[in-house]
C-alpha positions in Angstrom: 123.5 85.5 93.6 119.8 86.7 94.5 117.5 86.4 97.5 114.9 83.9 95.8 112.2 83.6 98.2 110.3 81.1 95.2 106.6 81.8 94.6 105.5 78.3 96.4 107.4 79.7 99.3 105.6 83.2 99.3 102.6 81.5 99.5 103.0 80.5 102.8 104.8 83.7 104.2 102.2 86.1 105.7 101.9 89.9 104.0 103.3 92.5 106.4 101.9 92.9 109.5 99.4 90.2 109.8 101.1 88.6 112.2 101.6 92.1 114.8 99.6 90.5 117.7 100.6 87.1 117.6 104.1 86.4 120.7 105.2 83.3 118.3 104.9 83.6 114.8 105.9 81.3 112.8 109.4 80.9 110.7 108.9 80.5 107.0 112.5 81.1 105.6 116.1 81.4 107.3 118.9 83.6 105.3 122.3 83.3 106.7 125.5 85.5 105.5 127.7 82.7 104.4 130.6 84.2 106.7 127.7 83.6 109.6 127.6 87.2 110.7 124.1 87.4 110.7 120.9 85.1 110.5 117.3 86.2 109.5 114.4 84.5 110.4 111.5 85.7 107.6 108.2 85.7 109.3 106.3 88.0 106.9 107.3 89.3 103.4 105.8 91.5 100.6 106.8 90.5 97.2 106.3 94.0 95.5 108.3 95.7 97.7 110.8 92.5 98.8 110.2 93.8 102.3 110.9 91.3 104.8 110.1 91.6 108.6 111.2 89.0 110.8 114.1 88.2 113.6 117.4 89.3 113.0 120.6 87.5 115.0 123.9 89.4 114.6 126.8 90.7 116.7 124.6 93.3 117.9 121.9 91.1 119.6 118.4 89.4 118.3 115.9 92.2 117.2 112.6 92.2 115.2 113.2 94.1 112.5 112.0 94.9 109.0 114.9 94.6 105.8 114.5 95.0 102.1 115.8 91.5 100.6 118.1 93.4 98.4 119.6 95.1 101.8 120.3 91.9 103.2 122.1 90.6 100.0 124.2 93.8 99.7 125.0 93.4 103.5 126.0 89.8 102.6 128.7 90.7 99.9 126.2 89.3 97.7 125.9 85.7 98.6 123.1 84.0 101.4 122.5 80.9 102.2 119.0 79.6 101.9 117.6 77.3 104.6 113.3 77.3 103.4 112.2 74.6 106.0 109.2 76.3 108.2 109.5 75.4 111.9 108.2 77.2 115.1 110.1 80.1 116.7 109.9 81.6 120.2 110.6 85.1 120.1 111.8 84.8 123.6 114.8 82.6 122.8 
């Protein structure tokens, strides 16, 4: 399986660094490892490099990080569950 952010979804995700000054940016996609070890909320995305910026929630806590979509895929054992609903997220939660 591949981490496929559809072209339609990509149209709504800001490029990297665009939301830098926002305190409460939009989340445009939610990626989760099937075994529930982590969830990644996509805030920004660069289709040419497949680099994502977002909030990673895992056993280490909640952190804003940059991750390559391929790194996410390999860290999930090749299986990622997608939830492409757009939602508002508070970074303070």
